[in-house]
ZADO-1210 file (C-alpha; in nm, 4 decimals, padded with zeros to 6 digits):
<atoms>
<atom x="09.0293" y="12.4299" z="12.1650" code="MET" pos="1"/>
<atom x="09.0767" y="12.4908" z="11.7305" code="ALA" pos="2"/>
<atom x="09.2851" y="12.2558" z="11.5832" code="ALA" pos="3"/>
<atom x="09.4866" y="12.4717" z="11.4492" code="HIS" pos="4"/>
<atom x="09.6535" y="12.6182" z="11.7255" code="LYS" pos="5"/>
<atom x="09.8560" y="12.2706" z="11.7322" code="HIS" pos="6"/>
<atom x="09.9876" y="12.2634" z="11.4038" code="GLY" pos="7"/>
<atom x="09.8799" y="12.2369" z="11.0452" code="LYS" pos="8"/>
<atom x="09.9006" y="11.8594" z="11.0438" code="GLY" pos="9"/>
<atom x="09.7023" y="11.7591" z="11.3571" code="ILE" pos="10"/>
<atom x="09.3211" y="11.7476" z="11.4270" code="GLU" pos="11"/>
<atom x="09.0310" y="11.7286" z="11.6872" code="GLU" pos="12"/>
<atom x="08.9318" y="11.3823" z="11.7538" code="GLU" pos="13"/>
<atom x="08.5165" y="11.4223" z="11.8813" code="THR" pos="14"/>
<atom x="08.5021" y="11.3631" z="12.2265" code="LYS" pos="15"/>
<atom x="08.2442" y="11.4440" z="12.4544" code="GLU" pos="16"/>
<atom x="08.4447" y="11.5068" z="12.8377" code="ARG" pos="17"/>
<atom x="08.8000" y="11.5733" z="12.9049" code="GLY" pos="18"/>
<atom x="09.1011" y="11.6436" z="12.7308" code="LYS" pos="19"/>
<atom x="09.0657" y="11.6779" z="12.3198" code="PRO" pos="20"/>
<atom x="09.2546" y="11.3447" z="12.1592" code="HIS" pos="21"/>
<atom x="09.4345" y="11.4969" z="11.8431" code="TYR" pos="22"/>
<atom x="09.5440" y="11.2630" z="11.5292" code="ARG" pos="23"/>
<atom x="09.6769" y="11.3282" z="11.2259" code="LEU" pos="24"/>
<atom x="09.5245" y="11.4446" z="10.9099" code="SER" pos="25"/>
<atom x="09.5104" y="11.1621" z="10.6519" code="CYS" pos="26"/>
<atom x="09.7716" y="11.4268" z="10.3879" code="ASN" pos="27"/>
<atom x="10.0230" y="11.3031" z="10.6839" code="LEU" pos="28"/>
<atom x="09.9359" y="10.9815" z="10.6337" code="GLN" pos="29"/>
<atom x="10.0835" y="10.8490" z="10.3288" code="PRO" pos="30"/>
<atom x="10.4450" y="11.1264" z="10.3896" code="VAL" pos="31"/>
<atom x="10.4895" y="10.9063" z="10.7192" code="ILE" pos="32"/>
<atom x="10.4583" y="10.5944" z="10.5814" code="ARG" pos="33"/>
<atom x="10.6868" y="10.6005" z="10.2682" code="GLU" pos="34"/>
<atom x="10.9370" y="10.8077" z="10.5399" code="PHE" pos="35"/>
<atom x="10.9315" y="10.4693" z="10.7371" code="ILE" pos="36"/>
<atom x="10.9738" y="10.2223" z="10.4486" code="ARG" pos="37"/>
<atom x="11.2604" y="10.4205" z="10.2921" code="ASP" pos="38"/>
<atom x="11.4694" y="10.3939" z="10.5641" code="LYS" pos="39"/>
<atom x="11.3470" y="10.0385" z="10.6672" code="ASN" pos="40"/>
<atom x="11.5082" y="09.9871" z="10.3363" code="LEU" pos="41"/>
<atom x="11.8171" y="10.1292" z="10.3427" code="LYS" pos="42"/>
<atom x="11.8702" y="09.9399" z="10.6450" code="GLY" pos="43"/>
<atom x="11.8518" y="10.3116" z="10.8452" code="ARG" pos="44"/>
<atom x="11.7575" y="10.3010" z="11.2187" code="LYS" pos="45"/>
<atom x="11.4190" y="10.5253" z="11.2355" code="ILE" pos="46"/>
<atom x="11.2921" y="10.6483" z="11.5972" code="GLY" pos="47"/>
<atom x="11.0232" y="10.8695" z="11.6444" code="ALA" pos="48"/>
<atom x="11.2217" y="11.1239" z="11.7204" code="GLU" pos="49"/>
<atom x="11.3750" y="11.1586" z="11.3720" code="GLN" pos="50"/>
<atom x="11.0025" y="11.1276" z="11.2174" code="ILE" pos="51"/>
<atom x="10.8964" y="11.3686" z="11.3979" code="GLN" pos="52"/>
<atom x="11.2100" y="11.6186" z="11.2834" code="ASP" pos="53"/>
<atom x="11.1704" y="11.5305" z="10.9960" code="TYR" pos="54"/>
<atom x="10.8544" y="11.6415" z="10.9554" code="LEU" pos="55"/>
<atom x="10.8937" y="11.9779" z="11.1358" code="LEU" pos="56"/>
<atom x="11.2441" y="12.0256" z="10.9374" code="LYS" pos="57"/>
<atom x="11.0543" y="11.8893" z="10.5494" code="LYS" pos="58"/>
<atom x="10.7528" y="11.9759" z="10.6193" code="HIS" pos="59"/>
<atom x="10.7033" y="12.2389" z="10.8775" code="ASP" pos="60"/>
<atom x="10.4377" y="12.0494" z="11.0595" code="ILE" pos="61"/>
<atom x="10.4950" y="12.0493" z="11.4306" code="GLU" pos="62"/>
<atom x="10.3766" y="11.7589" z="11.6327" code="ILE" pos="63"/>
<atom x="10.3445" y="11.6228" z="11.9627" code="PRO" pos="64"/>
<atom x="10.5249" y="11.3605" z="12.0333" code="MET" pos="65"/>
<atom x="10.2257" y="11.1141" z="12.2328" code="SER" pos="66"/>
<atom x="09.9555" y="11.2347" z="11.8664" code="THR" pos="67"/>
<atom x="10.2560" y="11.0963" z="11.6933" code="LEU" pos="68"/>
<atom x="10.3170" y="10.7872" z="11.8590" code="LEU" pos="69"/>
<atom x="09.9433" y="10.7138" z="11.9108" code="ARG" pos="70"/>
<atom x="09.9092" y="10.7789" z="11.4796" code="SER" pos="71"/>
<atom x="10.2210" y="10.5552" z="11.4571" code="LEU" pos="72"/>
<atom x="10.0363" y="10.2679" z="11.6234" code="ASN" pos="73"/>
<atom x="09.7232" y="10.3278" z="11.5051" code="ARG" pos="74"/>
<atom x="09.9315" y="10.2943" z="11.1099" code="LEU" pos="75"/>
<atom x="09.9967" y="09.9811" z="11.1605" code="GLY" pos="76"/>
<atom x="10.3346" y="10.0169" z="11.3000" code="PHE" pos="77"/>
<atom x="10.4962" y="09.8775" z="11.5839" code="THR" pos="78"/>
<atom x="10.8259" y="09.9800" z="11.7362" code="TYR" pos="79"/>
<atom x="11.0980" y="09.6357" z="11.8127" code="GLY" pos="80"/>
<atom x="11.4070" y="09.4520" z="11.7667" code="ILE" pos="81"/>
<atom x="11.5372" y="09.4560" z="11.4049" code="GLY" pos="82"/>
<atom x="11.7695" y="09.1844" z="11.3289" code="LYS" pos="83"/>
<atom x="12.0382" y="09.3659" z="11.2484" code="ARG" pos="84"/>
<atom x="11.8902" y="09.7007" z="11.3526" code="ARG" pos="85"/>
<atom x="11.6808" y="09.8930" z="11.4840" code="SER" pos="86"/>
<atom x="11.3144" y="09.9232" z="11.2452" code="THR" pos="87"/>
<atom x="10.9213" y="10.0204" z="11.2180" code="LEU" pos="88"/>
<atom x="10.8000" y="09.6891" z="11.0873" code="LYS" pos="89"/>
<atom x="10.4242" y="09.7112" z="10.9782" code="GLU" pos="90"/>
<atom x="10.1612" y="09.4299" z="11.1657" code="ARG" pos="91"/>
<atom x="10.1291" y="09.1299" z="10.9382" code="ASP" pos="92"/>
<atom x="09.7568" y="09.2251" z="10.9504" code="TYR" pos="93"/>
<atom x="09.8348" y="09.5654" z="10.8050" code="VAL" pos="94"/>
<atom x="10.0623" y="09.3966" z="10.5422" code="VAL" pos="95"/>
<atom x="09.8033" y="09.0824" z="10.4190" code="LEU" pos="96"/>
<atom x="09.5666" y="09.2867" z="10.3503" code="ALA" pos="97"/>
<atom x="09.7581" y="09.5482" z="10.1604" code="ARG" pos="98"/>
<atom x="09.9176" y="09.2576" z="09.9245" code="ARG" pos="99"/>
<atom x="09.5188" y="09.0643" z="09.8758" code="ARG" pos="100"/>
<atom x="09.4029" y="09.4836" z="09.7895" code="TYR" pos="101"/>
<atom x="09.7391" y="09.5027" z="09.5498" code="LEU" pos="102"/>
<atom x="09.7088" y="09.1915" z="09.4095" code="ARG" pos="103"/>
<atom x="09.3305" y="09.1971" z="09.3157" code="ARG" pos="104"/>
<atom x="09.4385" y="09.5848" z="09.0989" code="LYS" pos="105"/>
<atom x="09.7641" y="09.4366" z="08.9577" code="ILE" pos="106"/>
<atom x="09.5320" y="09.1663" z="08.8332" code="ALA" pos="107"/>
<atom x="09.2795" y="09.4422" z="08.6568" code="ASN" pos="108"/>
<atom x="09.5975" y="09.5601" z="08.4341" code="ARG" pos="109"/>
<atom x="09.6250" y="09.4440" z="08.1022" code="ASN" pos="110"/>
<atom x="10.0018" y="09.3821" z="07.9778" code="PHE" pos="111"/>
<atom x="09.9820" y="09.6948" z="07.7470" code="ASP" pos="112"/>
<atom x="09.8858" y="09.9167" z="08.1187" code="GLY" pos="113"/>
<atom x="09.4805" y="09.9269" z="08.0420" code="SER" pos="114"/>
<atom x="09.2199" y="09.8149" z="08.2389" code="LEU" pos="115"/>
<atom x="09.0074" y="09.4655" z="08.2140" code="LYS" pos="116"/>
<atom x="08.7507" y="09.6632" z="08.3987" code="GLN" pos="117"/>
<atom x="08.6513" y="10.0567" z="08.4425" code="ALA" pos="118"/>
<atom x="08.8025" y="10.1314" z="08.7966" code="GLU" pos="119"/>
<atom x="08.4858" y="10.3832" z="09.0190" code="VAL" pos="120"/>
<atom x="08.6548" y="10.5231" z="09.2753" code="TYR" pos="121"/>
<atom x="08.4264" y="10.7063" z="09.5310" code="LEU" pos="122"/>
<atom x="08.4119" y="10.8756" z="09.8771" code="ASP" pos="123"/>
<atom x="08.2604" y="11.1660" z="10.0898" code="GLU" pos="124"/>
<atom x="08.4374" y="11.4949" z="10.2199" code="THR" pos="125"/>
<atom x="08.2887" y="11.7560" z="10.3751" code="TYR" pos="126"/>
<atom x="08.3048" y="12.1563" z="10.4128" code="ILE" pos="127"/>
<atom x="08.2630" y="12.4172" z="10.6048" code="ASN" pos="128"/>
<atom x="08.0397" y="12.7380" z="10.5737" code="LYS" pos="129"/>
<atom x="08.3504" y="12.9586" z="10.7047" code="ASN" pos="130"/>
<atom x="08.6109" y="12.6942" z="10.5699" code="HIS" pos="131"/>
<atom x="08.9579" y="12.9683" z="10.4886" code="SER" pos="132"/>
<atom x="09.3429" y="12.9892" z="10.3503" code="ASN" pos="133"/>
<atom x="09.4640" y="13.0809" z="10.7527" code="GLN" pos="134"/>
<atom x="09.7348" y="13.2338" z="10.5667" code="PHE" pos="135"/>
<atom x="09.7783" y="13.6237" z="10.4217" code="THR" pos="136"/>
<atom x="10.0188" y="13.9559" z="10.4578" code="TRP" pos="137"/>
<atom x="09.9226" y="14.1542" z="10.7008" code="TYR" pos="138"/>
<atom x="10.1156" y="14.4394" z="10.8434" code="LEU" pos="139"/>
<atom x="10.3665" y="14.4010" z="11.1941" code="ASP" pos="140"/>
<atom x="10.2195" y="14.6695" z="11.3558" code="GLU" pos="141"/>
<atom x="09.8818" y="14.5818" z="11.2669" code="ASP" pos="142"/>
<atom x="09.9271" y="14.2114" z="11.3964" code="GLY" pos="143"/>
<atom x="09.8035" y="13.9000" z="11.2194" code="PRO" pos="144"/>
<atom x="09.4543" y="14.0166" z="11.3340" code="TRP" pos="145"/>
<atom x="09.2022" y="13.8396" z="11.0165" code="VAL" pos="146"/>
<atom x="08.8161" y="13.9644" z="11.0623" code="ASN" pos="147"/>
<atom x="08.6560" y="13.6051" z="10.9773" code="LYS" pos="148"/>
<atom x="08.3356" y="13.4502" z="11.2187" code="PRO" pos="149"/>
<atom x="08.4519" y="13.2697" z="11.5493" code="SER" pos="150"/>
<atom x="08.3518" y="12.9280" z="11.4145" code="GLY" pos="151"/>
<atom x="08.3448" y="12.7626" z="11.1479" code="LYS" pos="152"/>
<atom x="07.9658" y="12.7692" z="10.9683" code="GLY" pos="153"/>
<atom x="07.7232" y="12.4708" z="10.8810" code="PRO" pos="154"/>
<atom x="07.8847" y="12.2382" z="10.7377" code="ARG" pos="155"/>
<atom x="07.8444" y="12.0328" z="10.3978" code="LEU" pos="156"/>
<atom x="07.8121" y="11.6743" z="10.2460" code="ILE" pos="157"/>
<atom x="07.9496" y="11.5274" z="09.9544" code="ILE" pos="158"/>
<atom x="07.9603" y="11.2413" z="09.8108" code="VAL" pos="159"/>
<atom x="08.0582" y="11.1915" z="09.4745" code="HIS" pos="160"/>
<atom x="08.2706" y="10.9762" z="09.2162" code="ALA" pos="161"/>
<atom x="08.5146" y="10.9598" z="08.9961" code="ILE" pos="162"/>
<atom x="08.6916" y="10.7641" z="08.7060" code="THR" pos="163"/>
<atom x="08.9923" y="10.8020" z="08.4943" code="LYS" pos="164"/>
<atom x="08.7665" y="11.0773" z="08.2935" code="ASP" pos="165"/>
<atom x="08.6708" y="11.2817" z="08.5770" code="GLY" pos="166"/>
<atom x="08.3863" y="11.3397" z="08.7573" code="TRP" pos="167"/>
<atom x="08.1017" y="11.0267" z="08.6914" code="VAL" pos="168"/>
<atom x="07.8502" y="11.2511" z="08.5655" code="ASN" pos="169"/>
<atom x="07.5416" y="11.1942" z="08.8151" code="GLY" pos="170"/>
<atom x="07.7170" y="11.0851" z="09.0796" code="ALA" pos="171"/>
<atom x="07.7511" y="11.4556" z="09.2939" code="GLN" pos="172"/>
<atom x="07.5400" y="11.4372" z="09.6401" code="LEU" pos="173"/>
<atom x="07.5329" y="11.7419" z="09.8360" code="ILE" pos="174"/>
<atom x="07.3450" y="11.8346" z="10.1567" code="PHE" pos="175"/>
<atom x="07.3533" y="11.9799" z="10.5258" code="ASP" pos="176"/>
<atom x="07.5084" y="11.8300" z="10.7834" code="ALA" pos="177"/>
<atom x="07.2859" y="11.8286" z="11.1352" code="LYS" pos="178"/>
<atom x="07.5688" y="11.8144" z="11.3003" code="LYS" pos="179"/>
<atom x="07.8728" y="12.1055" z="11.3276" code="ARG" pos="180"/>
<atom x="08.1422" y="11.9297" z="11.5208" code="THR" pos="181"/>
<atom x="08.3302" y="11.5365" z="11.4621" code="GLY" pos="182"/>
<atom x="08.3270" y="11.2835" z="11.1982" code="ASP" pos="183"/>
<atom x="08.1541" y="11.3102" z="10.8412" code="TYR" pos="184"/>
<atom x="08.1287" y="10.9804" z="10.8412" code="HIS" pos="185"/>
<atom x="07.8871" y="11.0129" z="11.1570" code="GLY" pos="186"/>
<atom x="07.6548" y="11.2314" z="10.9260" code="GLN" pos="187"/>
<atom x="07.5734" y="10.9313" z="10.6726" code="MET" pos="188"/>
<atom x="07.4110" y="10.5710" z="10.7337" code="ASN" pos="189"/>
<atom x="07.3739" y="10.3127" z="10.5267" code="TRP" pos="190"/>
<atom x="06.9945" y="10.4185" z="10.4192" code="GLU" pos="191"/>
<atom x="07.0941" y="10.7351" z="10.2915" code="ASN" pos="192"/>
<atom x="07.4850" y="10.5405" z="10.1887" code="PHE" pos="193"/>
<atom x="07.2544" y="10.3257" z="09.9741" code="SER" pos="194"/>
<atom x="07.0480" y="10.5018" z="09.7577" code="LYS" pos="195"/>
<atom x="07.3006" y="10.7168" z="09.6075" code="TRP" pos="196"/>
<atom x="07.4675" y="10.3877" z="09.5661" code="PHE" pos="197"/>
<atom x="07.2208" y="10.2224" z="09.3607" code="GLU" pos="198"/>
<atom x="06.9988" y="10.5867" z="09.2078" code="ILE" pos="199"/>
<atom x="07.2537" y="10.7904" z="09.1549" code="GLN" pos="200"/>
<atom x="07.6287" y="10.5970" z="09.0805" code="LEU" pos="201"/>
<atom x="07.5523" y="10.2463" z="08.9317" code="LEU" pos="202"/>
<atom x="07.4136" y="10.3549" z="08.6573" code="PRO" pos="203"/>
<atom x="07.6505" y="10.6774" z="08.5577" code="ASN" pos="204"/>
<atom x="07.9440" y="10.4090" z="08.5546" code="ILE" pos="205"/>
<atom x="08.0621" y="10.1591" z="08.3022" code="PRO" pos="206"/>
<atom x="07.9521" y="09.8249" z="08.2951" code="ALA" pos="207"/>
<atom x="08.1315" y="09.5730" z="08.4623" code="ASN" pos="208"/>
<atom x="08.2862" y="09.8234" z="08.6385" code="SER" pos="209"/>
<atom x="08.5430" y="09.7965" z="08.9643" code="LEU" pos="210"/>
<atom x="08.4361" y="09.9942" z="09.2390" code="ILE" pos="211"/>
<atom x="08.6478" y="10.0815" z="09.4946" code="ILE" pos="212"/>
<atom x="08.6619" y="10.2273" z="09.8202" code="MET" pos="213"/>
<atom x="08.6889" y="10.2459" z="10.1785" code="ASP" pos="214"/>
<atom x="08.5964" y="10.0789" z="10.5028" code="ASN" pos="215"/>
<atom x="08.3547" y="10.3188" z="10.6918" code="ALA" pos="216"/>
<atom x="08.0828" y="10.1546" z="10.8642" code="GLY" pos="217"/>
<atom x="07.7732" y="10.2072" z="10.6459" code="TYR" pos="218"/>
<atom x="07.9875" y="10.1132" z="10.3037" code="HIS" pos="219"/>
<atom x="08.0099" y="09.7032" z="10.4982" code="ASN" pos="220"/>
<atom x="07.6347" y="09.6575" z="10.6663" code="VAL" pos="221"/>
<atom x="07.6329" y="09.2787" z="10.6612" code="LEU" pos="222"/>
<atom x="07.3996" y="09.1106" z="10.4230" code="ALA" pos="223"/>
<atom x="07.0715" y="08.9949" z="10.6482" code="ASP" pos="224"/>
<atom x="07.1509" y="08.6345" z="10.5611" code="ASP" pos="225"/>
<atom x="07.5064" y="08.6584" z="10.6172" code="SER" pos="226"/>
<atom x="07.7742" y="08.4613" z="10.8979" code="PHE" pos="227"/>
<atom x="07.6394" y="08.5979" z="11.2430" code="PRO" pos="228"/>
<atom x="07.8262" y="08.8391" z="11.4783" code="THR" pos="229"/>
<atom x="07.9468" y="08.7960" z="11.8034" code="PRO" pos="230"/>
<atom x="07.6584" y="09.0163" z="11.8775" code="LYS" pos="231"/>
<atom x="07.4347" y="08.7485" z="11.7238" code="THR" pos="232"/>
<atom x="07.1937" y="08.6040" z="12.0050" code="ARG" pos="233"/>
<atom x="07.2571" y="08.2198" z="12.0906" code="LYS" pos="234"/>
<atom x="06.9377" y="08.1341" z="11.9447" code="GLU" pos="235"/>
<atom x="06.9526" y="08.2874" z="11.5991" code="GLU" pos="236"/>
<atom x="07.3361" y="08.1059" z="11.6166" code="LEU" pos="237"/>
<atom x="07.1563" y="07.7635" z="11.7301" code="LEU" pos="238"/>
<atom x="06.9032" y="07.8452" z="11.3946" code="ALA" pos="239"/>
<atom x="07.2270" y="07.9645" z="11.1824" code="TRP" pos="240"/>
<atom x="07.3576" y="07.5622" z="11.2974" code="LEU" pos="241"/>
<atom x="07.0779" y="07.4383" z="11.2166" code="GLU" pos="242"/>
<atom x="07.0256" y="07.5561" z="10.8570" code="ARG" pos="243"/>
<atom x="07.3359" y="07.4160" z="10.7982" code="ASN" pos="244"/>
<atom x="07.3092" y="07.1088" z="10.9103" code="CYS" pos="245"/>
<atom x="07.6048" y="07.1478" z="11.1358" code="ILE" pos="246"/>
<atom x="07.5759" y="06.9665" z="11.5065" code="PRO" pos="247"/>
<atom x="07.6130" y="07.0752" z="11.8510" code="TRP" pos="248"/>
<atom x="07.5708" y="07.0099" z="12.2248" code="ILE" pos="249"/>
<atom x="07.3060" y="07.1282" z="12.4369" code="ASP" pos="250"/>
<atom x="07.5532" y="07.2307" z="12.7105" code="ASP" pos="251"/>
<atom x="07.7623" y="07.4536" z="12.4842" code="MET" pos="252"/>
<atom x="07.7101" y="07.7742" z="12.5765" code="LEU" pos="253"/>
<atom x="07.7254" y="08.1340" z="12.3461" code="LYS" pos="254"/>
<atom x="08.1362" y="08.1305" z="12.2626" code="PRO" pos="255"/>
<atom x="08.1164" y="07.7992" z="12.2368" code="GLU" pos="256"/>
<atom x="07.8563" y="07.8284" z="11.9736" code="LEU" pos="257"/>
<atom x="07.9836" y="08.0931" z="11.7869" code="TYR" pos="258"/>
<atom x="08.4077" y="07.9417" z="11.7594" code="ALA" pos="259"/>
<atom x="08.1229" y="07.7025" z="11.6283" code="LEU" pos="260"/>
<atom x="08.0057" y="07.9080" z="11.3822" code="CYS" pos="261"/>
<atom x="08.2656" y="08.0285" z="11.2854" code="LYS" pos="262"/>
<atom x="08.4858" y="07.7116" z="11.2243" code="ARG" pos="263"/>
<atom x="08.2533" y="07.6475" z="10.9308" code="PHE" pos="264"/>
<atom x="08.1376" y="07.9954" z="10.8024" code="ALA" pos="265"/>
<atom x="08.1894" y="08.1330" z="10.5058" code="PRO" pos="266"/>
<atom x="08.3313" y="08.4713" z="10.4060" code="ALA" pos="267"/>
<atom x="08.1056" y="08.7228" z="10.5383" code="PRO" pos="268"/>
<atom x="07.8807" y="08.8884" z="10.2429" code="GLU" pos="269"/>
<atom x="07.7914" y="09.2828" z="10.2230" code="PHE" pos="270"/>
<atom x="07.4756" y="09.4369" z="10.1349" code="LYS" pos="271"/>
<atom x="07.6277" y="09.6630" z="09.9220" code="LEU" pos="272"/>
<atom x="07.8674" y="09.4086" z="09.6716" code="ASP" pos="273"/>
<atom x="07.4799" y="09.2334" z="09.6527" code="GLN" pos="274"/>
<atom x="07.3622" y="09.5040" z="09.4967" code="ILE" pos="275"/>
<atom x="07.6923" y="09.6149" z="09.2781" code="ALA" pos="276"/>
<atom x="07.6507" y="09.1553" z="09.1466" code="GLU" pos="277"/>
<atom x="07.3313" y="09.2270" z="09.0229" code="ALA" pos="278"/>
<atom x="07.3728" y="09.5531" z="08.8656" code="ALA" pos="279"/>
<atom x="07.7151" y="09.3667" z="08.7111" code="GLY" pos="280"/>
<atom x="08.0133" y="09.5413" z="08.9087" code="HIS" pos="281"/>
<atom x="08.2507" y="09.4349" z="09.1618" code="SER" pos="282"/>
<atom x="08.3655" y="09.6151" z="09.4776" code="ILE" pos="283"/>
<atom x="08.6953" y="09.6166" z="09.6477" code="LEU" pos="284"/>
<atom x="08.7238" y="09.7787" z="09.9388" code="ARG" pos="285"/>
<atom x="09.1291" y="09.9449" z="10.0219" code="THR" pos="286"/>
<atom x="09.3008" y="09.8667" z="10.3109" code="PRO" pos="287"/>
<atom x="09.2815" y="10.0209" z="10.6318" code="GLN" pos="288"/>
<atom x="09.5910" y="10.3110" z="10.6893" code="TYR" pos="289"/>
<atom x="09.6107" y="10.3254" z="10.3056" code="HIS" pos="290"/>
<atom x="09.4486" y="10.6893" z="10.1827" code="PRO" pos="291"/>
<atom x="09.7013" y="10.7052" z="09.9190" code="GLU" pos="292"/>
<atom x="09.5795" y="10.4199" z="09.7285" code="PHE" pos="293"/>
<atom x="09.2316" y="10.6609" z="09.7302" code="GLN" pos="294"/>
<atom x="09.3073" y="10.9525" z="09.4265" code="PRO" pos="295"/>
<atom x="08.9671" y="11.1448" z="09.5354" code="ILE" pos="296"/>
<atom x="09.1611" y="11.1928" z="09.7805" code="GLU" pos="297"/>
<atom x="09.3559" y="11.4751" z="09.6006" code="THR" pos="298"/>
<atom x="09.0171" y="11.5551" z="09.4764" code="CYS" pos="299"/>
<atom x="08.8819" y="11.6592" z="09.7943" code="TRP" pos="300"/>
<atom x="09.1950" y="11.8877" z="09.8290" code="ALA" pos="301"/>
<atom x="09.1607" y="12.0789" z="09.5420" code="ILE" pos="302"/>
<atom x="08.7969" y="12.1562" z="09.6123" code="VAL" pos="303"/>
<atom x="08.8656" y="12.2411" z="09.9054" code="LYS" pos="304"/>
<atom x="09.1651" y="12.4485" z="09.8853" code="ASN" pos="305"/>
<atom x="08.9511" y="12.6186" z="09.6114" code="TYR" pos="306"/>
<atom x="08.6874" y="12.6703" z="09.8456" code="MET" pos="307"/>
<atom x="08.9186" y="12.8003" z="10.1203" code="GLY" pos="308"/>
<atom x="09.0658" y="13.0887" z="09.9396" code="ASP" pos="309"/>
<atom x="08.7630" y="13.1778" z="09.7499" code="ASN" pos="310"/>
<atom x="08.5455" y="13.2280" z="10.0987" code="CYS" pos="311"/>
<atom x="08.3382" y="13.5202" z="10.2063" code="ASP" pos="312"/>
<atom x="08.1881" y="13.3784" z="10.4804" code="PHE" pos="313"/>
<atom x="07.7832" y="13.3269" z="10.3263" code="THR" pos="314"/>
<atom x="07.5778" y="12.9777" z="10.2036" code="MET" pos="315"/>
<atom x="07.5354" y="13.2181" z="09.9074" code="LYS" pos="316"/>
<atom x="07.8877" y="13.2090" z="09.7788" code="SER" pos="317"/>
<atom x="07.9408" y="12.8795" z="09.9154" code="PHE" pos="318"/>
<atom x="07.6681" y="12.7345" z="09.6836" code="HIS" pos="319"/>
<atom x="07.7647" y="12.9840" z="09.3736" code="ALA" pos="320"/>
<atom x="08.2000" y="12.8935" z="09.4391" code="GLN" pos="321"/>
<atom x="08.0745" y="12.4931" z="09.5465" code="LEU" pos="322"/>
<atom x="08.0166" y="12.4023" z="09.1920" code="PRO" pos="323"/>
<atom x="08.3382" y="12.6221" z="09.0501" code="LEU" pos="324"/>
<atom x="08.5423" y="12.4008" z="09.2673" code="ALA" pos="325"/>
<atom x="08.4891" y="12.0960" z="09.1866" code="LEU" pos="326"/>
<atom x="08.4957" y="12.2034" z="08.8141" code="ALA" pos="327"/>
<atom x="08.8995" y="12.2654" z="08.8909" code="LYS" pos="328"/>
<atom x="08.9034" y="11.8824" z="08.8480" code="VAL" pos="329"/>
<atom x="08.9550" y="11.8029" z="08.5107" code="LYS" pos="330"/>
<atom x="08.9740" y="11.4782" z="08.3650" code="SER" pos="331"/>
<atom x="09.3205" y="11.5042" z="08.2819" code="ARG" pos="332"/>
<atom x="09.3369" y="11.5358" z="08.6988" code="THR" pos="333"/>
<atom x="09.1804" y="11.2083" z="08.6981" code="CYS" pos="334"/>
<atom x="09.4501" y="11.0958" z="08.5030" code="LYS" pos="335"/>
<atom x="09.7807" y="11.1918" z="08.6791" code="LYS" pos="336"/>
<atom x="09.6341" y="11.1041" z="08.9980" code="LEU" pos="337"/>
<atom x="09.5030" y="10.7338" z="08.8761" code="ILE" pos="338"/>
<atom x="09.8716" y="10.7405" z="08.7435" code="ALA" pos="339"/>
<atom x="10.0498" y="10.7869" z="09.0427" code="LYS" pos="340"/>
<atom x="09.8681" y="10.5580" z="09.2294" code="VAL" pos="341"/>
<atom x="09.9219" y="10.3296" z="08.9487" code="ALA" pos="342"/>
<atom x="10.3562" y="10.3749" z="09.0235" code="LYS" pos="343"/>
<atom x="10.2959" y="10.4153" z="09.4265" code="GLN" pos="344"/>
<atom x="10.0796" y="10.0632" z="09.4094" code="GLU" pos="345"/>
<atom x="10.3808" y="09.8850" z="09.2454" code="ASP" pos="346"/>
<atom x="10.6198" y="10.1003" z="09.4443" code="LYS" pos="347"/>
<atom x="10.4256" y="09.8724" z="09.7377" code="TYR" pos="348"/>
<atom x="10.4411" y="09.5116" z="09.6412" code="TRP" pos="349"/>
<atom x="10.8014" y="09.5760" z="09.4732" code="ASP" pos="350"/>
<atom x="10.9226" y="09.7051" z="09.8479" code="GLU" pos="351"/>
<atom x="10.7322" y="09.4552" z="10.0708" code="ASP" pos="352"/>
<atom x="10.8796" y="09.2110" z="09.8610" code="ILE" pos="353"/>
<atom x="11.2454" y="09.3534" z="09.9163" code="GLN" pos="354"/>
<atom x="11.1472" y="09.4062" z="10.2380" code="LEU" pos="355"/>
<atom x="11.0789" y="09.0666" z="10.3741" code="TYR" pos="356"/>
<atom x="11.3801" y="08.8927" z="10.1752" code="GLU" pos="357"/>
<atom x="11.5877" y="09.0512" z="10.3636" code="GLU" pos="358"/>
<atom x="11.3627" y="08.9800" z="10.6908" code="ILE" pos="359"/>
<atom x="11.4129" y="08.6342" z="10.5468" code="ASP" pos="360"/>
<atom x="11.8125" y="08.6591" z="10.5026" code="GLU" pos="361"/>
<atom x="11.8737" y="08.8192" z="10.8245" code="ASP" pos="362"/>
<atom x="11.6538" y="08.5325" z="10.9860" code="ASN" pos="363"/>
<atom x="11.8747" y="08.2154" z="10.7990" code="GLN" pos="364"/>
<atom x="12.2225" y="08.4449" z="10.9241" code="ARG" pos="365"/>
<atom x="12.1173" y="08.4400" z="11.2723" code="ILE" pos="366"/>
<atom x="11.9956" y="08.0912" z="11.3394" code="ASP" pos="367"/>
<atom x="12.3301" y="07.9664" z="11.1200" code="CYS" pos="368"/>
</atoms>
């Protein structure tokens, strides 16, 4: 079933059998997060029905309640009893991840607003050959029938990066996807991504850059000498303990050995971080559920909007239009987007402090 039949803010999830699941599109996540946080900070009661009504009235997007509730859970929100009011409170691990990220980003700024390290934002996306704008004028007596292909067509995956000066020269990678369905993350792997990272990205960015990316699986491949995982074989756990001179007992089961390893283990290292550090750069990963911290997401929206407006459903035109679409993202565009993200970061930082001060006051008032 086509995703657009369920609302423009909903995307179909990949599922092999049974009734398909649906999720909110990435561009709606920051909208919902900002609405919830604003209501919380003003002490207003907020429930799923109000969020659903807000999306319909303000953004003309109709979201089924089941999809909305599932998405709220994925965004890290929990519905519970507030101290002075009913509230949707973010889970602690979401807040902690955001604070770690924001602390690193804010520490990279000088007093005059300039950056200590150049910031490079990288990301991947995809565009189908038949990607086109769904809205058009039509004659009422003819009806809304448009002569378009029924399928989405072949899919191209794009990997790129931006700085405040625009797209990183030489970092563009475009290739045909092997599958036409599912998320683009399933089309990438460590081998392809790491090759692009070393050959096309690192040589073309400023020295000592701070490279910002999301937590895709192929971004987080563990280093060969990294700490064992729960899937590590018992013999490997024992070898790790031996190498680190940590005593163990012969009758320990694998879960006990893993718990012992975890107790003494340092933070995990990733292969990509080692590659970046060897080239004089560092990596910062955005916290989960926060696409609004990636200005390149808006760049992709600009590219896709242009491609949708200029689609004639042929691969020849697709390849001709794509460079023009990328050119729509200019250096001034990136500067504005990155500046906007910085303001959003400051807003989150201040709002977190304000919200938790109010929660502490509520707790003290109840204790008294």
